[in-house]
C-alpha positions, 0 to 999 in steps of 0.5 A, a space after each residue: 425833245 419835248 418833256 411832260 413838264 414842257 407840255 404841262 407848262 405849255 397847256 397852262 400858258 395857252 389855257 390859263 383857266 385850266 388850273 392844275 395839269 398833269 400829263 397822264 400818257 402820250 397818245 399814238 403819234 401821227 405823221 404830222 403831230 405828237 399828242 398827250 392826254 392831260 388831266 386837268 381841273 376842267 377835265 381830260 384834255 389832249 395837247 397836240 404839238 404840230 410837227 408836219 409841213 405847214 406854215 403858221 397861217 395855215 395852222 391858224 386858218 384850220 384852227 378857226 375852221 375847227 372852232 366853227 365846226 365844233 360850234 355846230 355840234 358836229 361830232 369832233 373834239 372841241 378846240 379849247 386853245 390854239 397858239 401858233 408858236 409856243 416857246 416850250 415846245 420848240 416854237 411849234 404850234 400847240 392845240 388843246 382839245 377836249 379829250 374824247 372818251 372811246 377807242 380807236 376804231 382800228 383797234 376796237 374793230 379787230 375781231 368784233 362781230 360783223 354786224 357791229 362793225 357795219 353799224 359803226 361804219 354807217 354811223 361814222 358816215 352819218 357823222 361825216 355827213 354832219 361835218 359836210 353839212 356845216 354851212 360855209 360861204 365860199 371855197 377857200 383854202 389856207 393858202 389863199 384864204 386872204 386872197 379869196 375875200 370878196 371874190 367868187 371862187 368856184 370849185 374849178 378855180 380851187 382845183 386848178 390852183 391845186 394842180 398848179 401847186 402840184 406841178 411845182 411840187 413834182 418838180 421840187 421832188 424830182 418826180 419825172 412826170 409819166 404819161 399817166 401823170 400827165 393824163 391824170 392832170 388833164 383829166 382832173 382839170 376836165 372833170 373840174 370844169 364839168 362838175 364845178 357848176 353843181 358843186 357847193 363848198 363843204 368843210 372836209 376832213 381829208 383824212 377819214 380812216 379807222 384810226 381817226 374814228 372813235 367808237 365806244 365799248 359797244 362799237 357805237 360811233 362817237 367822233 371824228 378826230 385829228 382835224 389837222 387837214 381840215 379844208 373847204 372843198 367838195 364833200 366828195 373828197 372825203 370819200 376817197 380815203 375810205 374807198 382806198 384804205 378803210 372799206 376794201 376787204 370788209 364785206 358789207 362796209 361799202 354798203 353800210 358807209 354809202 347808206 349811212 352817208 346817203 341817209 344824212 345828206 340831200 341831193 348830190 348831183 353828178 356824184 360819180 363824176 365828183 368822186 372820180 375827180 376827187 379820186 384823181 386829185 387825191 392820187 396825184 397828191 399822194 404820189 408827191 406826198 409819198 415820194 417826199 415821205 419816202 414811203 415806197 409801199 404807199 407810193 406803189 399803191 397810189 401809182 398803181 391806183 392812178 394808172 387804173 383810174 387813168 385807164 378808166 378815163 375817169 369812169 371809175 373811182 375809189 368807192 366803185 373799186 370796193 367790192 360790195 
């Protein structure tokens, strides 16, 4: 059990210039972290203890990528300090960030005027496009960043590595592959070969949904938060969760999101095929993740969506499923 005193001592340890500190409250926990708002001599901060699956090298790699992103003026919290293993918090990784003033969009949008929510969704899409616009030189992942140095790694290379890891994880989780699983693996692999020549590396968030969007009191977009899943991949990967979790059931949101994103991006060759690949890869990953997490409801949702995607032969994707 981590106490407030433990958090205060840990923040001073990793960020000595912080001066005096006081934990004011614990923030809502995520699946992979616990967070606290900390008042300090340099302003309000967030202390985040990472508790999910991941090795220290993965956390460090993502922290470096986070610093790169925030240095480009992207609408994300500034990362002030990171330590892989802090004694006072159970030798877990600790991240200290600038606190972003605002409200969780999932809460702020309840009962809000429709035009204001659509505007916020469009602005959030523009903010996501700014993240994708941060220049990175190559496709790398935390699992293979060291191996990729000096090599030309294509999007299809990355996808095939992910599929190989997923097959191993399915076996480890005792998931008996179904006909749909096998067809999805084949279809994702085929699409990767087709779109790889036109797919450039982008920084991706990989967990874009309302709780990770901060808005102000007027429902204006402020920032994307919770960057624990940062990666370098095809930008299309970041549109799958909005299509599955955020846009459905909200009239006008799909159009606002697509228009906002398009207004802040350049040409997107073979975009529908890339969205389809991203959808299949996310659904295959989710089947393993939700099985391991024991979330039967989300496992059922992902399994149903995977079947629908396979039956469409990749002609459909998460955004196309959303009623405009």
